[in-house]
N, C-alpha and C positions, 0 to 999 in steps of 0.2 A: 153349331153356336152362332147366335146372332152377334152383330158389332157391339151393341148396346151392353150385352153380357160380357164380352172381352174387354171393353173399357172398363167396365165396373171392376172385373177381375184384376185388371192392371193398376187401376187406382187402389185397390185393397192391398196388392202385393207392394206398391210403392209406399203406402202407408206403413206397412209392417216393415219395409227397409227403413224408412224414416225413423221409426220407433227404434229399431236396433242401433240405427247411427247416433240417435239423441242419448240412447243408453250408454253407448260407448264414450260418447262425448263427456257424458258426466262422470264416469269412471276416470276418463283421462284427466278431467278437471280437478278429480280428488286426489289422483296420484301425483301430479305434475308438481305441486308444492313439496311432497316429500320427496321426489327425485332430486328437486332443486336443493332442498335442505340436506340431504345425503351426500350430494356432489360437493356443497361447501364443506361438510364435516371431512370429507374425503381430502379435498385440497388442504384444509388445515393440518390433519394428520400427515400428510404427504410434505407439508412445508416443515413440520416440526421433525419428521425423519430426515430431511434434507439437511436441517440445521444440525442434528445430531451426528449424522455421518460427516459433514464438514468439520466437526469439531474432532472427531475420532481420526479423520485423515490428517488433520493438523497435528494432533498428538502423535500418530505414527511417523510423521514427517519429523518431528523434533526427536523421537526415539531413535529414528534412523540416522539423523545427523550426528547425536550423541554417540551412538555405536561406532560410526566411522571415526569420530573423533578419538574414541577410546581405542580404536584399532591402531590409529596412528600414533597415539601416545604411550601405548602399552609397552614397546621396546624401550623407551626412556625410563618409563616408571619402573619397570624390572631392573634396568641397570642400576639406578638409583638405590633401591632397595637391596640388590646384591652388594653394591660397594658399602652401604651403610652397615650390612650385616657382617662383611669383612672387617670394616673398621672397628666394629663392637666386638667382634672375636678377635681382633689383634689386640685390643685394649685388655680384655679380660686375661688373656693368655699370656700377655706381655707383663702385667703387673705381679 
């Protein structure tokens, strides 16, 4: 093979590579906006989920606080109910 044939062969191969790169570049250019839009949508959904999780955690904290308060108040409440029950029973039997 002579040098001129090799140069022409290399030019042809470089041209094929440039065509492939340009084709890929065009495909990436079309896909990139879709990826950006997809990412924005995912970010929005993640923010929504984060807000909902924050609300759920807040509600669970409130329920937890109320349960602990009930645990502390329950013995006194039962005492009052039992006393009032005894007082009511005493009034009905004593009359």
